[in-house]
C-alpha positions as CSV (number, residue, x, y, z in Angstrom):
1,M,4.8,16.9,6.7
2,K,4.9,13.2,7.5
3,K,7.0,11.0,5.2
4,L,6.4,7.4,4.4
5,T,8.8,5.3,2.4
6,L,7.7,2.0,1.0
7,D,10.4,-0.3,-0.3
8,A,9.1,-2.7,-2.8
9,S,12.2,-5.0,-2.5
10,Y,10.6,-6.5,0.6
11,S,7.7,-7.8,-1.5
12,S,8.3,-11.1,-3.1
13,D,4.6,-12.0,-3.2
14,K,1.3,-10.7,-2.1
15,E,1.6,-12.1,1.4
16,S,5.0,-10.4,2.0
17,L,3.7,-7.2,0.5
18,Y,0.9,-7.0,3.0
19,E,3.1,-8.1,5.9
20,Y,5.4,-5.3,5.1
21,L,2.6,-2.7,4.6
22,N,1.1,-3.7,8.0
23,K,4.4,-2.8,9.6
24,K,4.2,0.6,8.1
25,I,0.5,1.5,8.2
26,Q,-2.7,0.2,9.8
27,L,-4.8,-1.8,7.3
28,Q,-8.3,-3.2,7.9
29,E,-7.8,-5.9,5.3
30,N,-5.0,-7.1,3.0
31,N,-6.1,-6.0,-0.4
32,L,-5.8,-3.0,-2.7
33,D,-9.1,-1.5,-1.7
34,A,-7.9,-1.3,2.0
35,V,-4.6,0.3,1.0
36,Y,-6.5,2.8,-1.2
37,G,-8.9,3.5,1.7
38,Y,-6.1,4.2,4.0
39,F,-4.5,6.7,1.7
40,A,-7.8,8.2,0.7
41,A,-8.6,8.9,4.4
42,I,-5.3,10.8,5.1
43,T,-6.1,14.3,6.4
44,E,-2.6,15.6,7.1
45,D,0.1,16.2,4.4
46,M,2.1,13.1,3.8
47,Q,4.9,12.4,1.3
48,V,4.7,8.8,0.1
49,T,7.8,7.5,-1.7
50,L,7.8,4.1,-3.4
51,V,11.3,2.8,-3.9
52,N,12.3,-0.2,-6.0
53,A,8.9,-0.1,-7.8
54,Q,10.3,-2.2,-10.6
55,K,10.8,-5.1,-8.1
56,L,7.1,-4.9,-7.3
57,K,6.3,-5.4,-11.0
58,E,8.9,-8.2,-11.3
59,N,7.7,-10.1,-8.2
60,L,4.0,-9.6,-8.4
61,G,3.4,-9.1,-12.1
62,N,0.1,-7.4,-12.9
63,Y,-0.8,-7.1,-9.2
64,G,2.4,-5.1,-8.7
65,G,1.4,-2.8,-11.5
66,S,-2.1,-2.4,-10.1
67,F,-0.6,-1.5,-6.7
68,I,1.4,1.3,-8.3
69,K,-1.6,2.6,-10.2
70,M,-3.6,2.5,-7.0
71,L,-1.0,4.7,-5.2
72,Q,-1.0,7.1,-8.2
73,K,-4.8,7.3,-8.1
74,A,-4.9,7.9,-4.4
75,E,-2.3,10.7,-4.8
76,Q,-4.4,12.3,-7.5
77,R,-7.6,12.2,-5.4
78,N,-6.2,13.2,-2.0
79,R,-4.6,16.7,-1.9
80,H,-2.8,15.7,1.3
81,L,-0.7,13.1,-0.5
82,K,2.5,14.2,-2.2
């Protein structure tokens, strides 16, 4: 099983969030739909861990909360995400 750890402490704003994500995964665009699309398309088991999630909410406000909800939704819809 592949493991992906995302550390939200590297995300002080949207730009830094997507800069960090693009170092970890290949995104077509820098938006929530693109991140969701990436995780929805996973066909091998992958454990995704979001650390320092509170920092995401603190730094990005509602957008940080939406990002967390998007990850949860992707996990619910794709049996390969753990």
